[in-house]
N, C-alpha and C positions, 0 to 999 in steps of 0.2 A: 652329600642328600638323596632326596630322590626327585625325579623330576615332574615337577608338577601336571604337564603335558601330559604326561601318563594315563593320570586317573581319569575315570570316566566321568560321565555330566551324568549324574543321575534325576536328573531335572524332577527332582522333588522336594517342595518347599517344607520344610518344618518349623514350624509356630511354636516358639515357646512362652506358655503364659504364668504366672506367677497363679499361686493358687489362690482362691476366694475365702474370705476368712469375715468373719460376719461378727457381728460389735452389740447392739441390738435388735429387737421388735418389738412393734406396738400393732396394735393390741398384744400382749402376751398371752390372752387367751378366749375363745368364743364357741357359741352353739357346737351341740356335737352331730348337728343338723348339717355341718359345713358351711362356706358360704361367705365365710369371715376373711373381708380386704386386710391384710398383715402385710403394713410396710416394714421392710430387712435393710438394714443399716447396715454396710460392713468396705470390702475392702473387693477391688480385683473384678468387681461384677463386668461381664462381658455384653455387648447387646447379640447374640448370637437367636438365630431360633432355636437351637434345644438347652438356650438359659430357663430351667428348672431349679423347682424347691422339694425338698423332700421331709414331709411331715412323718416321722416314724421309718414305715417301707410305703408311705402313699404319694407317689413323685406326681407332681402338677405343671404346669407350666408358669414360667415368670414374666410379666411385665417389665421391660427395661425401662430403667428412669435414668440413673446415669450410673457411672463407677462406683459410687460407695451410697448406690439405691437402688429395690428392687420393689417390687408390689406380687404376692401372689394370696389365692382367695384358700383360705383351707378346706381340705377336705372332707366330707362326713368322717364320724367315727362312731363307728355302734355304741361304744363304754364312754364315760367320761373317764378320760386316764391324761395322761402329760405324754407330749412325741414330742423327739429332739428333733431341733431343725437342720437340714443341711442346704447345702447350696450346690449346685455344678452349672457351671458354662456348657458343656457338653453333651449334659443329659447322662457318662455317663460316674461320672468320678465326683462323685459329693463329700464336699468338704463339710464342714461347723465352724465351730470357735473351739477355745480349749477348755474354757470350761463352758459344757452343754449350752444349751440355751434351749428351753423346754416352750412349748406351746401347749393350754390346758385348757382341754373339752369340759364343756358343763356341761351337764341334761339343759332342754330347755321348760321353763316351767310349765308346769300345770296349774291347771284352778281349779279346783273340786266344786269348793262355793264359797260365798261371800255372806257374811253375818252385819247390820240386820239386813233381811232382804227389802228393807222401803225405808226411805232416810227423808226429812222434811227439802222443801228445793233452798232453802236459804244456806243448807253445806253447815258442816262441824261438827258431822255424824265419824263419831269412828267403824271405821269397817274394818273386821279382823275378817280377814281372805286363806283360805286353809288351802293348800296343793300339796305339791312336791318342788323340788328344783330351783330353788329359790336362791342356794344361795349359801355353806356351813357355818359365814360366820354373821354373827351380826352389825350390821350398816347402816346407813342411812340412802342406800343407795341403789334404793329400789324409785322407780316412777309409779302409780296408777293413771291408770286412765279410763274416768268414768263416764262414757258419753264420747264428747268431744275435746272436754275439761281436762286438764292434767293436773295432778295433785301429786305433795310429796309423800314419799311413802318410808317407811324402817319396816327392814328385813329385820325379823323378830328371832325363826331361826328358817331350818330349810323348807318347813310344812305353815308357816306363818308369814305373812305377810300384817301391818297393821296401815292403814291409809284414811283420811280425814278427807273427808265428800267435797266438791268442791262446790262454791254457791251456781242455781243455776238461776238462766235471768228468765224463768216463765213457771210462774206459778198455777202448774197444772200436773193432775199425775202422768208419768212419760216413765218409761222403758227403757235400759241403757244397757250396754255390754259395759263388763269392769274385764278390762284388762292386764 
């Protein structure tokens, strides 16, 4: 055999790391304006300065929590689209999951008008809010904010939300922003 003393010491340490893998993300959607805090669960995350998430082609820094959990803030997107999420421990080699995990962007809701413009202070008036970006499926996932009071809203379609006005503790005319 070969004499091991003749082999040069290359003085180079090579660290073998198992690839990262993703299992789930929470939430799986966010505003196209970006900055949604996304918690990512998976395996083999390393606490390195180059730990990163990629939403499609948009790379952002990740926050290490544990070998099985990290956080990333979604970058902005110009369009409502779905991006494949992938992770890298070294900032170069990005890996996702076997079945692609998608992060969906939605447009921020925009309110154009609300009807009626006036309502009695004791609440219970049905307010119809028109605009865009409310969501494509009917649901009761909306919350309406009238002044400081929040009431349950119902998403009728992408352009219409229906809310019931809350009871106000003041019996005089007052203006409020509807959000």
